[in-house]
mmCIF file of the N, C-alpha and C atoms, coordinates in Angstrom:
data_MODEL
# 
_entry.id   MODEL 
# 
loop_
_atom_site.group_PDB 
_atom_site.id 
_atom_site.type_symbol 
_atom_site.label_atom_id 
_atom_site.label_alt_id 
_atom_site.label_comp_id 
_atom_site.label_asym_id 
_atom_site.label_entity_id 
_atom_site.label_seq_id 
_atom_site.pdbx_PDB_ins_code 
_atom_site.Cartn_x 
_atom_site.Cartn_y 
_atom_site.Cartn_z 
_atom_site.occupancy 
_atom_site.B_iso_or_equiv 
_atom_site.pdbx_formal_charge 
_atom_site.auth_seq_id 
_atom_site.auth_comp_id 
_atom_site.auth_asym_id 
_atom_site.auth_atom_id 
_atom_site.pdbx_PDB_model_num 
ATOM 1   N N  . UNK A 1 1  ? -80.113 -5.563  -62.155 1.00 0.00 ? 1  UNK A N  1 
ATOM 2   C CA . UNK A 1 1  ? -79.398 -5.611  -63.879 1.00 0.00 ? 1  UNK A CA 1 
ATOM 3   C C  . UNK A 1 1  ? -79.712 -7.217  -63.907 1.00 0.00 ? 1  UNK A C  1 
ATOM 4   N N  . UNK A 1 2  ? -79.960 -7.310  -65.153 1.00 0.00 ? 2  UNK A N  1 
ATOM 5   C CA . UNK A 1 2  ? -79.545 -8.606  -65.843 1.00 0.00 ? 2  UNK A CA 1 
ATOM 6   C C  . UNK A 1 2  ? -78.485 -8.939  -66.422 1.00 0.00 ? 2  UNK A C  1 
ATOM 7   N N  . UNK A 1 3  ? -78.461 -10.461 -66.227 1.00 0.00 ? 3  UNK A N  1 
ATOM 8   C CA . UNK A 1 3  ? -76.889 -11.062 -66.818 1.00 0.00 ? 3  UNK A CA 1 
ATOM 9   C C  . UNK A 1 3  ? -77.331 -10.919 -68.438 1.00 0.00 ? 3  UNK A C  1 
ATOM 10  N N  . UNK A 1 4  ? -76.188 -10.637 -68.999 1.00 0.00 ? 4  UNK A N  1 
ATOM 11  C CA . UNK A 1 4  ? -76.044 -10.314 -70.705 1.00 0.00 ? 4  UNK A CA 1 
ATOM 12  C C  . UNK A 1 4  ? -76.563 -12.133 -71.079 1.00 0.00 ? 4  UNK A C  1 
ATOM 13  N N  . UNK A 1 5  ? -77.263 -12.479 -71.713 1.00 0.00 ? 5  UNK A N  1 
ATOM 14  C CA . UNK A 1 5  ? -77.419 -13.915 -72.739 1.00 0.00 ? 5  UNK A CA 1 
ATOM 15  C C  . UNK A 1 5  ? -76.599 -13.951 -73.788 1.00 0.00 ? 5  UNK A C  1 
ATOM 16  N N  . UNK A 1 6  ? -75.921 -14.648 -74.133 1.00 0.00 ? 6  UNK A N  1 
ATOM 17  C CA . UNK A 1 6  ? -75.216 -15.386 -74.945 1.00 0.00 ? 6  UNK A CA 1 
ATOM 18  C C  . UNK A 1 6  ? -75.636 -16.865 -75.887 1.00 0.00 ? 6  UNK A C  1 
ATOM 19  N N  . UNK A 1 7  ? -76.017 -16.687 -77.324 1.00 0.00 ? 7  UNK A N  1 
ATOM 20  C CA . UNK A 1 7  ? -76.280 -17.828 -77.690 1.00 0.00 ? 7  UNK A CA 1 
ATOM 21  C C  . UNK A 1 7  ? -75.102 -18.482 -78.046 1.00 0.00 ? 7  UNK A C  1 
ATOM 22  N N  . UNK A 1 8  ? -74.445 -19.970 -77.833 1.00 0.00 ? 8  UNK A N  1 
ATOM 23  C CA . UNK A 1 8  ? -74.097 -20.090 -78.177 1.00 0.00 ? 8  UNK A CA 1 
ATOM 24  C C  . UNK A 1 8  ? -73.781 -22.364 -79.054 1.00 0.00 ? 8  UNK A C  1 
ATOM 25  N N  . UNK A 1 9  ? -72.957 -22.288 -79.278 1.00 0.00 ? 9  UNK A N  1 
ATOM 26  C CA . UNK A 1 9  ? -73.178 -24.029 -79.817 1.00 0.00 ? 9  UNK A CA 1 
ATOM 27  C C  . UNK A 1 9  ? -71.785 -24.890 -79.141 1.00 0.00 ? 9  UNK A C  1 
ATOM 28  N N  . UNK A 1 10 ? -71.621 -26.002 -79.437 1.00 0.00 ? 10 UNK A N  1 
ATOM 29  C CA . UNK A 1 10 ? -70.627 -26.607 -79.024 1.00 0.00 ? 10 UNK A CA 1 
ATOM 30  C C  . UNK A 1 10 ? -69.967 -26.599 -80.551 1.00 0.00 ? 10 UNK A C  1 
ATOM 31  N N  . UNK A 1 11 ? -70.275 -26.510 -81.874 1.00 0.00 ? 11 UNK A N  1 
ATOM 32  C CA . UNK A 1 11 ? -69.885 -26.791 -82.900 1.00 0.00 ? 11 UNK A CA 1 
ATOM 33  C C  . UNK A 1 11 ? -68.998 -25.358 -83.299 1.00 0.00 ? 11 UNK A C  1 
ATOM 34  N N  . UNK A 1 12 ? -69.009 -24.677 -82.370 1.00 0.00 ? 12 UNK A N  1 
ATOM 35  C CA . UNK A 1 12 ? -68.659 -22.575 -82.760 1.00 0.00 ? 12 UNK A CA 1 
ATOM 36  C C  . UNK A 1 12 ? -67.374 -22.692 -82.387 1.00 0.00 ? 12 UNK A C  1 
ATOM 37  N N  . UNK A 1 13 ? -66.310 -22.644 -83.246 1.00 0.00 ? 13 UNK A N  1 
ATOM 38  C CA . UNK A 1 13 ? -65.288 -22.008 -82.538 1.00 0.00 ? 13 UNK A CA 1 
ATOM 39  C C  . UNK A 1 13 ? -64.712 -20.639 -82.697 1.00 0.00 ? 13 UNK A C  1 
ATOM 40  N N  . UNK A 1 14 ? -65.754 -20.167 -82.480 1.00 0.00 ? 14 UNK A N  1 
ATOM 41  C CA . UNK A 1 14 ? -65.534 -18.746 -82.056 1.00 0.00 ? 14 UNK A CA 1 
ATOM 42  C C  . UNK A 1 14 ? -65.928 -18.402 -80.279 1.00 0.00 ? 14 UNK A C  1 
ATOM 43  N N  . UNK A 1 15 ? -66.871 -19.751 -80.148 1.00 0.00 ? 15 UNK A N  1 
ATOM 44  C CA . UNK A 1 15 ? -67.910 -19.459 -78.543 1.00 0.00 ? 15 UNK A CA 1 
ATOM 45  C C  . UNK A 1 15 ? -66.871 -19.512 -77.834 1.00 0.00 ? 15 UNK A C  1 
ATOM 46  N N  . UNK A 1 16 ? -66.088 -20.519 -77.804 1.00 0.00 ? 16 UNK A N  1 
ATOM 47  C CA . UNK A 1 16 ? -65.167 -20.313 -76.289 1.00 0.00 ? 16 UNK A CA 1 
ATOM 48  C C  . UNK A 1 16 ? -64.788 -19.232 -76.157 1.00 0.00 ? 16 UNK A C  1 
ATOM 49  N N  . UNK A 1 17 ? -64.477 -18.872 -77.207 1.00 0.00 ? 17 UNK A N  1 
ATOM 50  C CA . UNK A 1 17 ? -63.414 -17.301 -77.149 1.00 0.00 ? 17 UNK A CA 1 
ATOM 51  C C  . UNK A 1 17 ? -64.555 -16.081 -76.320 1.00 0.00 ? 17 UNK A C  1 
ATOM 52  N N  . UNK A 1 18 ? -65.247 -16.303 -76.502 1.00 0.00 ? 18 UNK A N  1 
ATOM 53  C CA . UNK A 1 18 ? -66.270 -15.288 -75.517 1.00 0.00 ? 18 UNK A CA 1 
ATOM 54  C C  . UNK A 1 18 ? -66.280 -15.935 -74.480 1.00 0.00 ? 18 UNK A C  1 
ATOM 55  N N  . UNK A 1 19 ? -66.747 -17.389 -74.161 1.00 0.00 ? 19 UNK A N  1 
ATOM 56  C CA . UNK A 1 19 ? -67.216 -17.833 -72.937 1.00 0.00 ? 19 UNK A CA 1 
ATOM 57  C C  . UNK A 1 19 ? -65.779 -17.884 -72.076 1.00 0.00 ? 19 UNK A C  1 
ATOM 58  N N  . UNK A 1 20 ? -64.686 -17.842 -72.666 1.00 0.00 ? 20 UNK A N  1 
ATOM 59  C CA . UNK A 1 20 ? -63.223 -17.737 -71.851 1.00 0.00 ? 20 UNK A CA 1 
ATOM 60  C C  . UNK A 1 20 ? -63.200 -16.209 -71.201 1.00 0.00 ? 20 UNK A C  1 
ATOM 61  N N  . UNK A 1 21 ? -63.661 -15.466 -72.058 1.00 0.00 ? 21 UNK A N  1 
ATOM 62  C CA . UNK A 1 21 ? -63.395 -13.924 -71.739 1.00 0.00 ? 21 UNK A CA 1 
ATOM 63  C C  . UNK A 1 21 ? -64.408 -13.661 -70.853 1.00 0.00 ? 21 UNK A C  1 
ATOM 64  N N  . UNK A 1 22 ? -65.561 -13.927 -70.330 1.00 0.00 ? 22 UNK A N  1 
ATOM 65  C CA . UNK A 1 22 ? -66.517 -13.719 -69.363 1.00 0.00 ? 22 UNK A CA 1 
ATOM 66  C C  . UNK A 1 22 ? -66.015 -14.731 -68.392 1.00 0.00 ? 22 UNK A C  1 
ATOM 67  N N  . UNK A 1 23 ? -65.170 -15.743 -68.436 1.00 0.00 ? 23 UNK A N  1 
ATOM 68  C CA . UNK A 1 23 ? -65.429 -16.153 -67.520 1.00 0.00 ? 23 UNK A CA 1 
ATOM 69  C C  . UNK A 1 23 ? -63.616 -15.701 -66.461 1.00 0.00 ? 23 UNK A C  1 
ATOM 70  N N  . UNK A 1 24 ? -62.894 -15.263 -67.460 1.00 0.00 ? 24 UNK A N  1 
ATOM 71  C CA . UNK A 1 24 ? -62.095 -15.003 -66.772 1.00 0.00 ? 24 UNK A CA 1 
ATOM 72  C C  . UNK A 1 24 ? -62.057 -13.775 -66.265 1.00 0.00 ? 24 UNK A C  1 
ATOM 73  N N  . UNK A 1 25 ? -63.229 -12.741 -66.436 1.00 0.00 ? 25 UNK A N  1 
ATOM 74  C CA . UNK A 1 25 ? -63.262 -11.898 -66.304 1.00 0.00 ? 25 UNK A CA 1 
ATOM 75  C C  . UNK A 1 25 ? -64.371 -11.590 -65.049 1.00 0.00 ? 25 UNK A C  1 
ATOM 76  N N  . UNK A 1 26 ? -64.771 -12.825 -64.937 1.00 0.00 ? 26 UNK A N  1 
ATOM 77  C CA . UNK A 1 26 ? -65.867 -13.219 -63.519 1.00 0.00 ? 26 UNK A CA 1 
ATOM 78  C C  . UNK A 1 26 ? -66.930 -12.369 -63.503 1.00 0.00 ? 26 UNK A C  1 
ATOM 79  N N  . UNK A 1 27 ? -67.129 -12.112 -65.617 1.00 0.00 ? 27 UNK A N  1 
ATOM 80  C CA . UNK A 1 27 ? -68.713 -11.681 -66.225 1.00 0.00 ? 27 UNK A CA 1 
ATOM 81  C C  . UNK A 1 27 ? -69.698 -12.960 -65.837 1.00 0.00 ? 27 UNK A C  1 
ATOM 82  N N  . UNK A 1 28 ? -70.801 -12.893 -65.313 1.00 0.00 ? 28 UNK A N  1 
ATOM 83  C CA . UNK A 1 28 ? -71.951 -13.639 -65.307 1.00 0.00 ? 28 UNK A CA 1 
ATOM 84  C C  . UNK A 1 28 ? -72.530 -13.498 -66.126 1.00 0.00 ? 28 UNK A C  1 
ATOM 85  N N  . UNK A 1 29 ? -72.799 -14.481 -67.421 1.00 0.00 ? 29 UNK A N  1 
ATOM 86  C CA . UNK A 1 29 ? -73.457 -14.648 -68.709 1.00 0.00 ? 29 UNK A CA 1 
ATOM 87  C C  . UNK A 1 29 ? -74.466 -15.833 -68.232 1.00 0.00 ? 29 UNK A C  1 
ATOM 88  N N  . UNK A 1 30 ? -75.776 -15.439 -69.031 1.00 0.00 ? 30 UNK A N  1 
ATOM 89  C CA . UNK A 1 30 ? -76.481 -16.810 -69.172 1.00 0.00 ? 30 UNK A CA 1 
ATOM 90  C C  . UNK A 1 30 ? -76.104 -17.335 -70.827 1.00 0.00 ? 30 UNK A C  1 
ATOM 91  N N  . UNK A 1 31 ? -75.809 -18.502 -70.466 1.00 0.00 ? 31 UNK A N  1 
ATOM 92  C CA . UNK A 1 31 ? -75.740 -18.881 -72.083 1.00 0.00 ? 31 UNK A CA 1 
ATOM 93  C C  . UNK A 1 31 ? -76.669 -20.060 -72.671 1.00 0.00 ? 31 UNK A C  1 
ATOM 94  N N  . UNK A 1 32 ? -77.314 -19.800 -73.685 1.00 0.00 ? 32 UNK A N  1 
ATOM 95  C CA . UNK A 1 32 ? -78.633 -20.514 -74.004 1.00 0.00 ? 32 UNK A CA 1 
ATOM 96  C C  . UNK A 1 32 ? -77.605 -21.524 -75.860 1.00 0.00 ? 32 UNK A C  1 
ATOM 97  N N  . UNK A 1 33 ? -77.906 -23.070 -75.581 1.00 0.00 ? 33 UNK A N  1 
ATOM 98  C CA . UNK A 1 33 ? -77.158 -23.890 -76.408 1.00 0.00 ? 33 UNK A CA 1 
ATOM 99  C C  . UNK A 1 33 ? -77.991 -23.430 -77.625 1.00 0.00 ? 33 UNK A C  1 
ATOM 100 N N  . UNK A 1 34 ? -77.485 -23.005 -78.513 1.00 0.00 ? 34 UNK A N  1 
ATOM 101 C CA . UNK A 1 34 ? -78.286 -23.178 -79.873 1.00 0.00 ? 34 UNK A CA 1 
ATOM 102 C C  . UNK A 1 34 ? -78.445 -24.783 -80.686 1.00 0.00 ? 34 UNK A C  1 
ATOM 103 N N  . UNK A 1 35 ? -77.313 -25.952 -80.336 1.00 0.00 ? 35 UNK A N  1 
ATOM 104 C CA . UNK A 1 35 ? -78.317 -26.935 -80.271 1.00 0.00 ? 35 UNK A CA 1 
ATOM 105 C C  . UNK A 1 35 ? -79.273 -27.726 -79.969 1.00 0.00 ? 35 UNK A C  1 
ATOM 106 N N  . UNK A 1 36 ? -79.991 -27.202 -79.096 1.00 0.00 ? 36 UNK A N  1 
ATOM 107 C CA . UNK A 1 36 ? -81.464 -27.435 -78.691 1.00 0.00 ? 36 UNK A CA 1 
ATOM 108 C C  . UNK A 1 36 ? -82.557 -26.918 -79.959 1.00 0.00 ? 36 UNK A C  1 
ATOM 109 N N  . UNK A 1 37 ? -82.792 -27.877 -80.173 1.00 0.00 ? 37 UNK A N  1 
ATOM 110 C CA . UNK A 1 37 ? -83.992 -27.174 -81.588 1.00 0.00 ? 37 UNK A CA 1 
ATOM 111 C C  . UNK A 1 37 ? -84.588 -26.147 -80.854 1.00 0.00 ? 37 UNK A C  1 
ATOM 112 N N  . UNK A 1 38 ? -85.396 -26.276 -79.466 1.00 0.00 ? 38 UNK A N  1 
ATOM 113 C CA . UNK A 1 38 ? -86.327 -24.929 -79.109 1.00 0.00 ? 38 UNK A CA 1 
ATOM 114 C C  . UNK A 1 38 ? -85.720 -23.724 -78.986 1.00 0.00 ? 38 UNK A C  1 
ATOM 115 N N  . UNK A 1 39 ? -84.250 -23.394 -78.352 1.00 0.00 ? 39 UNK A N  1 
ATOM 116 C CA . UNK A 1 39 ? -83.425 -22.493 -78.320 1.00 0.00 ? 39 UNK A CA 1 
ATOM 117 C C  . UNK A 1 39 ? -82.761 -21.855 -79.834 1.00 0.00 ? 39 UNK A C  1 
ATOM 118 N N  . UNK A 1 40 ? -82.612 -23.498 -80.661 1.00 0.00 ? 40 UNK A N  1 
ATOM 119 C CA . UNK A 1 40 ? -82.290 -22.344 -82.190 1.00 0.00 ? 40 UNK A CA 1 
ATOM 120 C C  . UNK A 1 40 ? -83.443 -21.869 -82.609 1.00 0.00 ? 40 UNK A C  1 
ATOM 121 N N  . UNK A 1 41 ? -84.645 -22.206 -82.624 1.00 0.00 ? 41 UNK A N  1 
ATOM 122 C CA . UNK A 1 41 ? -85.884 -21.681 -82.971 1.00 0.00 ? 41 UNK A CA 1 
ATOM 123 C C  . UNK A 1 41 ? -85.876 -19.982 -82.603 1.00 0.00 ? 41 UNK A C  1 
ATOM 124 N N  . UNK A 1 42 ? -85.786 -20.154 -81.440 1.00 0.00 ? 42 UNK A N  1 
ATOM 125 C CA . UNK A 1 42 ? -85.923 -18.856 -80.689 1.00 0.00 ? 42 UNK A CA 1 
ATOM 126 C C  . UNK A 1 42 ? -84.671 -17.892 -80.473 1.00 0.00 ? 42 UNK A C  1 
ATOM 127 N N  . UNK A 1 43 ? -83.390 -18.105 -81.422 1.00 0.00 ? 43 UNK A N  1 
ATOM 128 C CA . UNK A 1 43 ? -82.777 -17.309 -81.637 1.00 0.00 ? 43 UNK A CA 1 
ATOM 129 C C  . UNK A 1 43 ? -82.827 -16.968 -83.283 1.00 0.00 ? 43 UNK A C  1 
ATOM 130 N N  . UNK A 1 44 ? -83.512 -18.014 -83.847 1.00 0.00 ? 44 UNK A N  1 
ATOM 131 C CA . UNK A 1 44 ? -83.912 -17.450 -85.383 1.00 0.00 ? 44 UNK A CA 1 
ATOM 132 C C  . UNK A 1 44 ? -84.940 -16.390 -85.212 1.00 0.00 ? 44 UNK A C  1 
ATOM 133 N N  . UNK A 1 45 ? -85.637 -16.571 -84.379 1.00 0.00 ? 45 UNK A N  1 
ATOM 134 C CA . UNK A 1 45 ? -87.485 -15.701 -84.420 1.00 0.00 ? 45 UNK A CA 1 
ATOM 135 C C  . UNK A 1 45 ? -86.359 -13.915 -83.768 1.00 0.00 ? 45 UNK A C  1 
ATOM 136 N N  . UNK A 1 46 ? -85.328 -14.102 -82.792 1.00 0.00 ? 46 UNK A N  1 
ATOM 137 C CA . UNK A 1 46 ? -85.033 -13.128 -82.475 1.00 0.00 ? 46 UNK A CA 1 
ATOM 138 C C  . UNK A 1 46 ? -84.010 -12.413 -83.545 1.00 0.00 ? 46 UNK A C  1 
ATOM 139 N N  . UNK A 1 47 ? -82.830 -13.173 -84.010 1.00 0.00 ? 47 UNK A N  1 
ATOM 140 C CA . UNK A 1 47 ? -81.633 -12.778 -84.493 1.00 0.00 ? 47 UNK A CA 1 
ATOM 141 C C  . UNK A 1 47 ? -81.916 -13.049 -86.225 1.00 0.00 ? 47 UNK A C  1 
ATOM 142 N N  . UNK A 1 48 ? -83.091 -13.812 -86.449 1.00 0.00 ? 48 UNK A N  1 
ATOM 143 C CA . UNK A 1 48 ? -83.013 -13.768 -88.248 1.00 0.00 ? 48 UNK A CA 1 
ATOM 144 C C  . UNK A 1 48 ? -82.480 -14.542 -88.616 1.00 0.00 ? 48 UNK A C  1 
ATOM 145 N N  . UNK A 1 49 ? -81.544 -15.327 -87.984 1.00 0.00 ? 49 UNK A N  1 
ATOM 146 C CA . UNK A 1 49 ? -80.410 -16.255 -88.221 1.00 0.00 ? 49 UNK A CA 1 
ATOM 147 C C  . UNK A 1 49 ? -80.068 -17.251 -87.015 1.00 0.00 ? 49 UNK A C  1 
ATOM 148 N N  . UNK A 1 50 ? -79.145 -18.121 -87.542 1.00 0.00 ? 50 UNK A N  1 
ATOM 149 C CA . UNK A 1 50 ? -78.732 -19.105 -86.155 1.00 0.00 ? 50 UNK A CA 1 
ATOM 150 C C  . UNK A 1 50 ? -77.409 -18.935 -85.968 1.00 0.00 ? 50 UNK A C  1 
ATOM 151 N N  . UNK A 1 51 ? -76.659 -17.900 -86.444 1.00 0.00 ? 51 UNK A N  1 
ATOM 152 C CA . UNK A 1 51 ? -75.406 -17.725 -86.117 1.00 0.00 ? 51 UNK A CA 1 
ATOM 153 C C  . UNK A 1 51 ? -75.227 -17.407 -84.487 1.00 0.00 ? 51 UNK A C  1 
ATOM 154 N N  . UNK A 1 52 ? -74.222 -17.858 -84.521 1.00 0.00 ? 52 UNK A N  1 
ATOM 155 C CA . UNK A 1 52 ? -73.450 -17.562 -82.828 1.00 0.00 ? 52 UNK A CA 1 
ATOM 156 C C  . UNK A 1 52 ? -71.892 -17.324 -82.978 1.00 0.00 ? 52 UNK A C  1 
ATOM 157 N N  . UNK A 1 53 ? -71.768 -16.685 -82.195 1.00 0.00 ? 53 UNK A N  1 
ATOM 158 C CA . UNK A 1 53 ? -72.108 -16.656 -80.571 1.00 0.00 ? 53 UNK A CA 1 
ATOM 159 C C  . UNK A 1 53 ? -73.485 -15.046 -80.823 1.00 0.00 ? 53 UNK A C  1 
ATOM 160 N N  . UNK A 1 54 ? -73.914 -14.917 -80.514 1.00 0.00 ? 54 UNK A N  1 
ATOM 161 C CA . UNK A 1 54 ? -75.067 -13.874 -80.691 1.00 0.00 ? 54 UNK A CA 1 
ATOM 162 C C  . UNK A 1 54 ? -75.323 -13.184 -78.861 1.00 0.00 ? 54 UNK A C  1 
ATOM 163 N N  . UNK A 1 55 ? -75.251 -12.255 -78.855 1.00 0.00 ? 55 UNK A N  1 
ATOM 164 C CA . UNK A 1 55 ? -75.842 -11.451 -77.577 1.00 0.00 ? 55 UNK A CA 1 
ATOM 165 C C  . UNK A 1 55 ? -76.372 -10.744 -77.185 1.00 0.00 ? 55 UNK A C  1 
ATOM 166 N N  . UNK A 1 56 ? -77.668 -10.332 -76.285 1.00 0.00 ? 56 UNK A N  1 
ATOM 167 C CA . UNK A 1 56 ? -78.556 -9.938  -75.976 1.00 0.00 ? 56 UNK A CA 1 
ATOM 168 C C  . UNK A 1 56 ? -78.189 -9.242  -74.861 1.00 0.00 ? 56 UNK A C  1 
ATOM 169 N N  . UNK A 1 57 ? -78.140 -8.021  -74.556 1.00 0.00 ? 57 UNK A N  1 
ATOM 170 C CA . UNK A 1 57 ? -77.565 -7.400  -73.283 1.00 0.00 ? 57 UNK A CA 1 
ATOM 171 C C  . UNK A 1 57 ? -79.115 -6.110  -73.150 1.00 0.00 ? 57 UNK A C  1 
ATOM 172 N N  . UNK A 1 58 ? -79.739 -6.985  -72.182 1.00 0.00 ? 58 UNK A N  1 
ATOM 173 C CA . UNK A 1 58 ? -81.399 -6.119  -71.840 1.00 0.00 ? 58 UNK A CA 1 
ATOM 174 C C  . UNK A 1 58 ? -80.472 -4.601  -71.564 1.00 0.00 ? 58 UNK A C  1 
ATOM 175 N N  . UNK A 1 59 ? -79.684 -4.548  -70.273 1.00 0.00 ? 59 UNK A N  1 
ATOM 176 C CA . UNK A 1 59 ? -79.276 -3.861  -69.960 1.00 0.00 ? 59 UNK A CA 1 
ATOM 177 C C  . UNK A 1 59 ? -78.681 -2.724  -70.424 1.00 0.00 ? 59 UNK A C  1 
ATOM 178 N N  . UNK A 1 60 ? -78.158 -3.036  -72.014 1.00 0.00 ? 60 UNK A N  1 
ATOM 179 C CA . UNK A 1 60 ? -77.774 -1.806  -72.832 1.00 0.00 ? 60 UNK A CA 1 
ATOM 180 C C  . UNK A 1 60 ? -79.044 -1.349  -74.093 1.00 0.00 ? 60 UNK A C  1 
ATOM 181 N N  . UNK A 1 61 ? -80.069 -2.765  -74.267 1.00 0.00 ? 61 UNK A N  1 
ATOM 182 C CA . UNK A 1 61 ? -80.922 -2.385  -75.091 1.00 0.00 ? 61 UNK A CA 1 
ATOM 183 C C  . UNK A 1 61 ? -80.156 -3.082  -76.514 1.00 0.00 ? 61 UNK A C  1 
ATOM 184 N N  . UNK A 1 62 ? -79.492 -3.899  -76.373 1.00 0.00 ? 62 UNK A N  1 
ATOM 185 C CA . UNK A 1 62 ? -78.192 -4.609  -77.484 1.00 0.00 ? 62 UNK A CA 1 
ATOM 186 C C  . UNK A 1 62 ? -78.236 -5.742  -77.932 1.00 0.00 ? 62 UNK A C  1 
ATOM 187 N N  . UNK A 1 63 ? -78.136 -6.093  -79.067 1.00 0.00 ? 63 UNK A N  1 
ATOM 188 C CA . UNK A 1 63 ? -77.888 -6.992  -79.624 1.00 0.00 ? 63 UNK A CA 1 
ATOM 189 C C  . UNK A 1 63 ? -77.210 -7.171  -80.735 1.00 0.00 ? 63 UNK A C  1 
ATOM 190 N N  . UNK A 1 64 ? -76.029 -8.467  -80.684 1.00 0.00 ? 64 UNK A N  1 
ATOM 191 C CA . UNK A 1 64 ? -75.179 -8.330  -81.726 1.00 0.00 ? 64 UNK A CA 1 
ATOM 192 C C  . UNK A 1 64 ? -74.529 -9.741  -81.966 1.00 0.00 ? 64 UNK A C  1 
ATOM 193 N N  . UNK A 1 65 ? -73.631 -9.801  -83.244 1.00 0.00 ? 65 UNK A N  1 
ATOM 194 C CA . UNK A 1 65 ? -73.474 -10.898 -83.306 1.00 0.00 ? 65 UNK A CA 1 
ATOM 195 C C  . UNK A 1 65 ? -71.592 -10.875 -83.510 1.00 0.00 ? 65 UNK A C  1 
ATOM 196 N N  . UNK A 1 66 ? -70.769 -11.275 -83.848 1.00 0.00 ? 66 UNK A N  1 
ATOM 197 C CA . UNK A 1 66 ? -69.202 -11.993 -83.911 1.00 0.00 ? 66 UNK A CA 1 
ATOM 198 C C  . UNK A 1 66 ? -68.915 -11.533 -82.383 1.00 0.00 ? 66 UNK A C  1 
ATOM 199 N N  . UNK A 1 67 ? -67.977 -12.637 -82.194 1.00 0.00 ? 67 UNK A N  1 
ATOM 200 C CA . UNK A 1 67 ? -67.254 -12.322 -81.053 1.00 0.00 ? 67 UNK A CA 1 
ATOM 201 C C  . UNK A 1 67 ? -66.180 -11.548 -80.400 1.00 0.00 ? 67 UNK A C  1 
ATOM 202 N N  . UNK A 1 68 ? -65.602 -10.748 -81.771 1.00 0.00 ? 68 UNK A N  1 
ATOM 203 C CA . UNK A 1 68 ? -64.750 -9.657  -80.966 1.00 0.00 ? 68 UNK A CA 1 
ATOM 204 C C  . UNK A 1 68 ? -65.684 -8.551  -80.899 1.00 0.00 ? 68 UNK A C  1 
ATOM 205 N N  . UNK A 1 69 ? -66.398 -8.696  -81.447 1.00 0.00 ? 69 UNK A N  1 
ATOM 206 C CA . UNK A 1 69 ? -67.923 -7.150  -80.824 1.00 0.00 ? 69 UNK A CA 1 
ATOM 207 C C  . UNK A 1 69 ? -68.292 -7.408  -79.995 1.00 0.00 ? 69 UNK A C  1 
ATOM 208 N N  . UNK A 1 70 ? -68.742 -8.863  -79.209 1.00 0.00 ? 70 UNK A N  1 
ATOM 209 C CA . UNK A 1 70 ? -69.412 -8.985  -78.053 1.00 0.00 ? 70 UNK A CA 1 
ATOM 210 C C  . UNK A 1 70 ? -68.384 -9.170  -77.124 1.00 0.00 ? 70 UNK A C  1 
ATOM 211 N N  . UNK A 1 71 ? -67.116 -9.125  -77.279 1.00 0.00 ? 71 UNK A N  1 
ATOM 212 C CA . UNK A 1 71 ? -66.126 -9.259  -75.897 1.00 0.00 ? 71 UNK A CA 1 
ATOM 213 C C  . UNK A 1 71 ? -65.520 -7.551  -75.606 1.00 0.00 ? 71 UNK A C  1 
ATOM 214 N N  . UNK A 1 72 ? -65.485 -6.951  -76.661 1.00 0.00 ? 72 UNK A N  1 
ATOM 215 C CA . UNK A 1 72 ? -65.598 -5.787  -76.812 1.00 0.00 ? 72 UNK A CA 1 
ATOM 216 C C  . UNK A 1 72 ? -66.600 -4.744  -75.487 1.00 0.00 ? 72 UNK A C  1 
ATOM 217 N N  . UNK A 1 73 ? -67.787 -5.308  -76.191 1.00 0.00 ? 73 UNK A N  1 
ATOM 218 C CA . UNK A 1 73 ? -69.003 -4.615  -75.443 1.00 0.00 ? 73 UNK A CA 1 
ATOM 219 C C  . UNK A 1 73 ? -68.830 -5.136  -73.838 1.00 0.00 ? 73 UNK A C  1 
ATOM 220 N N  . UNK A 1 74 ? -68.688 -6.743  -73.672 1.00 0.00 ? 74 UNK A N  1 
ATOM 221 C CA . UNK A 1 74 ? -68.727 -6.900  -72.582 1.00 0.00 ? 74 UNK A CA 1 
ATOM 222 C C  . UNK A 1 74 ? -67.737 -6.073  -71.746 1.00 0.00 ? 74 UNK A C  1 
ATOM 223 N N  . UNK A 1 75 ? -66.181 -6.203  -72.352 1.00 0.00 ? 75 UNK A N  1 
ATOM 224 C CA . UNK A 1 75 ? -65.114 -5.404  -71.777 1.00 0.00 ? 75 UNK A CA 1 
ATOM 225 C C  . UNK A 1 75 ? -65.533 -3.872  -71.079 1.00 0.00 ? 75 UNK A C  1 
ATOM 226 N N  . UNK A 1 76 ? -65.982 -2.913  -72.151 1.00 0.00 ? 76 UNK A N  1 
ATOM 227 C CA . UNK A 1 76 ? -67.014 -2.263  -71.812 1.00 0.00 ? 76 UNK A CA 1 
ATOM 228 C C  . UNK A 1 76 ? -67.879 -1.929  -70.462 1.00 0.00 ? 76 UNK A C  1 
ATOM 229 N N  . UNK A 1 77 ? -68.745 -2.554  -70.762 1.00 0.00 ? 77 UNK A N  1 
ATOM 230 C CA . UNK A 1 77 ? -69.812 -3.172  -69.936 1.00 0.00 ? 77 UNK A CA 1 
ATOM 231 C C  . UNK A 1 77 ? -69.602 -3.358  -68.397 1.00 0.00 ? 77 UNK A C  1 
ATOM 232 N N  . UNK A 1 78 ? -68.720 -4.276  -68.361 1.00 0.00 ? 78 UNK A N  1 
ATOM 233 C CA . UNK A 1 78 ? -68.922 -5.008  -67.028 1.00 0.00 ? 78 UNK A CA 1 
ATOM 234 C C  . UNK A 1 78 ? -67.718 -5.922  -66.857 1.00 0.00 ? 78 UNK A C  1 
ATOM 235 N N  . UNK A 1 79 ? -66.942 -5.026  -66.882 1.00 0.00 ? 79 UNK A N  1 
ATOM 236 C CA . UNK A 1 79 ? -65.336 -4.740  -66.057 1.00 0.00 ? 79 UNK A CA 1 
ATOM 237 C C  . UNK A 1 79 ? -64.860 -3.775  -65.664 1.00 0.00 ? 79 UNK A C  1 
# 
């Protein structure tokens, strides 16, 4: 099973909400920082925009924006 990937940014007010939820629930997540220009380009290639947080869950073949939706997904599939 692969860990979910979440794209984040230090300037995003919603990213800590997702990070805190994952941490509090011991969910192993791979974080990619959009503040790195190469990661930003990668995110735009995948999601068509640089909006974060952005989840990629290869186990569920799912990609999504929106912190509340990401948390709901993580709760359902990883807790």
